[in-house]
N, C-alpha and C positions, 0 to 999 in steps of 0.2 A: 691479166685475163679477166679483170673485173672483180669487184668486192664480193660478189656472190660465190666466187669459186676460189677457194683458198686451198692450196696443196702444200702439205708439209712432209708427208711420209716419204715421197719419192726423192725429195731433195736431201733429206737426212740419209736415205739409203745410198744415193750416189756419193754423198760426202764421205760416208763410212767406207764405201768401196774404193775411194781414191786414196785413203790412208796407206794401204799396202804398197801402192805404186810409188807414192812420194817417199816412203821409207826405203823402198828398193833403190830409187834413184840416189838417195843419200848414201846408202850402204855400198853401192857400186863404186863410189869414190874411194872407199877404204879397202877395196879388194885388190889383190895383186893380179897382174897379168899372168897368163899361162906360161909355163917354161918354154913351150914351143915358140910362142911369140917372141920371147926374149932371145932365144937362139937364132930365130930367123933374122932378127935385127942386130945380131952380133953382140948381145949383152949376155955373155956366158956366165959371168959371176951372179947376176940377178937370177938367171934361170937355175943355177946350181943352188942358190939359197932357197928358192921355192921348193925344189925337189927335196932338199934337206928338211924343211919344215914338214912336208908331207910324210917323209920317212919317220921322223921323230914322233909325230902324232900317231901314226899307225903302230909303231913299235910299243909305245906306251899303252895303247889300247889292247895290244896282244900280250902285254905283260913282260916285254923285253926292253925296258927303257935304257939298258946299258949298251945296246947295239949301236955301233958308230956308222954313220952314213959315209960311204966312200964312192968315188967315181973313178973308174978305170978307163972309160972310153966315152966320148961324146960324139954322136953323129949329127952334124949340123944339117938341118933341113935344107934342101936345095932352094936356092934363091930363084924366084920366078919373076922378079921385077927388074931384070937386067935391062930390058928394052926401055922401061920407064926412066931408069937412071941415065941411059944414053941420051934420051930425048930431053932430059931436064935442062940441059945446057944449050942445045941447038934448036929444038923445036919451039913452036908457039904454044901458048897455054891450051888452046883448044885441041892442038895435035897431041899434046901430052895427055889430056883427058881422054881423047879418043883411043890412044894406045893403052892407057890404063883400063878403060872399059873393055876393050877387045881382049886384053890379057886376062882380066877377071872372068869374062865370059868363057874364054877357052879353058881356064882352070876348072870352072864349075862344070862345063860340058865334059871335060876329060874325067873328072871325078865321078860324075853321074854315069857315064858309060862304063867306068871301071867297076861300079857297083853291080853291073850286070855282066861282068866278065865271067869266065869259066870258074874262077876261084871263089867268087861271091854270089854267083847267080842263084844257086839253091837257097842260100841264106836270105838273099834279098826277097825272093818270091815268098818264102815262108813268113818273113817279117811283114810283107805287104798283106798277106792273108790274116795274120794275127792282129795287126793294127786295124785293118778294115773291120773285122768281126767285133773287136772290142769297142771301137768307136760307134759302130752301127747300133749295137745293143745298149751301150752305156748312155750315150746322148739321146738315143730314141726314147729310152725308158725314163730318164731323168726329166725330160720335157713332157712326156706323156703322163707322168704321175700328177703334177699340178693341174693339168687339164682335166684329168680324170677326177681329181678331188673336187674341182670346180663343178664338173658335171654332176657329181653326186650331191653337192650342195644345191644345185639348181633343181634336181629331181626332188629332193626333200622339201625344198621351198615351194615347188609347184604343187606338191601333194597337199599343202595346207592352204591352197588358194580358195577363197570364198567367192561363190558365183551368185549374183542377184539377177532375177529375171523380172521384166515388166514392172519396175518400180515407178510409182507415181508420187512425187514429192512436190508440195506447193508451199510457198511462203515460209521456207525453212532456211536457217542460217547454219552453214557448215563452217566450223572454226576449229576443227581437230584434224588429226592426221589420218589419212586413209592409206592402208598398206595391203598389198597382196590380194587385190580384189578385182573381179570382173563384173561389170554392170552391162546387161544386155537389154535392149528394147525399153529403156527407161524414159519417162517423161518428167521433166523438171521445169516447173513454172514459177517464175518470180522468186527464185531461190538465190541466196547469197553464199558465195564461197570466199571466205575472208581469212587471211593469215594461215593458210593451209600448207601442208606438205603432202604431195602425192608420191608414193613409192610403190612401184610395180602395180599400178592401177590402170585398167583399160575400160573405156566406155565404148560400147559397140552399138550402132544403130539406135542411138538415143537422140531425144529432142530436148534442146535447151531454149526456152522462150522467156524473154525479158529477165534473164539472169545477170548476175554481177559477180565477176571474178576480180579479187584484189589481193595483191601480195601473195602470189602462189609460187611455190617452188616444187618442181616435179622431177622425179628420177625414174627412168625406165617406165614412163607412163605415156599413154597415147589415147587419142580420140579417133575411132575408126568409123567412117561412114555416118558421122553424126551431123545434125542440123542445128545451127545456132541462129535464132531469130531475135533481133533487137537486144543483143547481148553486149555488155561492155566488159572489156578486159583491161585492167589497170595494174601495171607493175607485175606482170606475169612472165614466165619463160616458155610460153606455148609457141615455140617456133614452128615454122611451116612443116618440118618433118614429123612433128608430133600430132599434127592435124591431118590424118591420112584419109583422103577421100571425103573430107567434110565440106558442107555447104554453109556459107556465111551470108546471112541476109540481114541487112541493116545493122551489122555488128561493127564495133569499133575497138581498136587496140590503142591504148595510151601508155606511154612511158614503159615500154617493154624492157625487160631486164637486158643488160648489155653483157658482152663478154663472149667467151667461147660457147658455141652452140652444141658442143659434144657433151655427152653425159658422163662425168667423172665422179659422181657423188656416191657411188657404191663403196663406202668406206670399208665394209667388212671384207669384200672380195679383195680389195687392194691390200688390206692388212694380212689376209691369209696368204697372198702370193709371196709377200716378203717373209712372213713367218715360216712358210714351208721351205723357202729357199734357205733361210737361216738354219733351220733344223737339218736340212740336207747337207749343208756345209759343215755343220757341227758334228754330224755323224761320222765324217771321214777322219776325224782326229784319232780315235782309237785305232783305226786301220793303218793310219800313217805311223803311229808309234809302234805297233806290232810289227809292221813290215820293216821298219828301220832296225828293230832289235833282232829279227829272225832272218833277214835277207842273206847275211853271210853265213849263217849257221845251217840253214836248210837248202840254200842254193836258189839261184834266180829262176830256174825252170820249175822247180817244185812250188815256189811261191806263186809264179805266174799261173801255172796249171791248176794249183789248188784253189787259189782265189777265184779263178774263172769258173771252176766247178761249183764252188759254194754260191757264186753269183747265179749260176744256172739253176741251182736248187731253189734259191730264194725267189726266183721268178715264178715258180709254181704256186707259192703261197699267195701271190697276188690275186689269184682266182677266188680266194676266201675273203678278200677285203671288200666288204659291202657297205662300209661307212667311212666317214672322213678320218676318224682317228686311226682305224686299221690301215688305211692307205698311207697315212703319214708315217706310221710305224714301219710299214713295209718299205717305204722310200728310204728311211734311215738305215734299215737293215741292208738293203741292196747297196746303198752308197758306202756303208761301212766295210762290207766284205769285198767290194769290187775295187776299192782304191789301192789295195795291196797289189793287185795285178798290174795296175798302171805304174806303180813305183818299180816293180820288177821289170816291166817292159821298157821303161826309160833306161834303166841300168844296163840291161842286156843289149839294147840297141846300141848304146855307146861302146860297149865292150866287144861287140862282134866285128867292128870295123876298125882299121888302122886310123891313126890320128889324122892323116891327110885326107881321108875320105869320110871321116866321122860326121862332120857337120853337114856335108852334102846329103849323106844317107838319112840323117836324122831329120833334116829339113824336108826332104822328099816324102818320108813316111808321115811326118806331121801334116803335110799338104793332103796326102791321101786320107789321113784321119779326119780332116775337116770336110772332105768330100763325103766320106761315109757318115759323118755326123749330120750333114744337111739331108742326105738321103734317108737316114733313120728317122730324123725328126719329121720329115714330110710324110713318110709312110705311116708312122705310129700315130700322128695327129689325125690322120684321115679316119682312124677307127675309134676315135673318142665318141662315146655315146652310141656306137654301133655294136661292137663286140670287144670283149677283152681276150678272147681265145687267140686271135691272130697275133696281136702284139706280144703276148706271153710266149707263143710258139716261136715266133721269129727271133725274139731275144734269146730264148733258151737254145735254139738250134745254133745261132751264131756264137754264143758263148761256149757251147759244147764243142763246136768245130774249132774255135780258137784255142781251147784248152788242149785238144788232141794235137793240133799242129804245133803248139808251143813245145810239146815234148819231143818233137823232131829236131828242134834247134840244138846246137852244141852248147854244153854248159861252160860258162866262163868263170865260175868261182875258182879261185886259186890259180888261174892261168895267167901267164905273162902277157900283158897287152902289147899290141904292135904299135 
């Protein structure tokens, strides 16, 4: 993108984010398959060994390591791939794939419809509501927080802007940095701008006559309705979009800077985006640890409803955050208390459905979660810089509603899973 634009922070950020995925790919090779998979494929001994390992680990954790795992009855899952086996010897390859695809589609469709059968209808609708309200508020606020922090930074930065009116500068050499300034109705005659950096500088309705610009780098800087007469630009990055409504009379551009014409040089904002994201991710660690330790002791529903209630309460403190540090602290607080509800929600979703419908239900609810996240992000971002009352109210109401509906779900702690 040119020697004038060197980006390092985002590359490091992407590289660090890739490490967990690479580690997960390697770790998956050492993880055993589920007992159900082994049973469906006729590998009863392998399935029995996995169940025995789970039993032994759970008994040691409960303080009963002497208990022996025993199996009195194994119910083999129904084979649904009979048609595929029939076609494997007689049909062509594309016919086998068509049969396989049709069979899988029928399985998914059947499982999806069964999630809305009389037995699971109430549970499914309650889970849809809880997932939707949780995702709407959580993702909406977590994206709104960094945008709000950036807005506060811009407001504070704009409050320190220096404005100059009707300057008249002649035969002067500018060789220093100009930052956060507005120059209106100025006259510059036979001035030299050499080796400068313009950062958030705007020239409006100004006249530049017989001036010389050399080796200029600009960031978020513009010339609006200015006039340049007999002016030379050498090795500058004054692209067309930075000269807004300007007139150029007998002026020349030589050796303009090459590379991307977008302005990426606001290093502080880029750093803050990654730093805020890092702190938000770090804040969920205590919540993960607490939820892992207390989930089986206090129950899934209490964990889900309690965490949602605390998240709802933490939303009201956002109205008191009037600076960058306060907003970052509130972001960490919200993320730390809300992660426990997500952990409880994942567990209870898995345990409420039988094994043959579990993945279909979980996938459907996750898809609904993504839809709610997109909706929440779109709505919350539209209020950045307008008002904080509406996002806070929306998030609080959604969390309160999700907490109330979560208590209507059946408790699965200590229950035998289907």
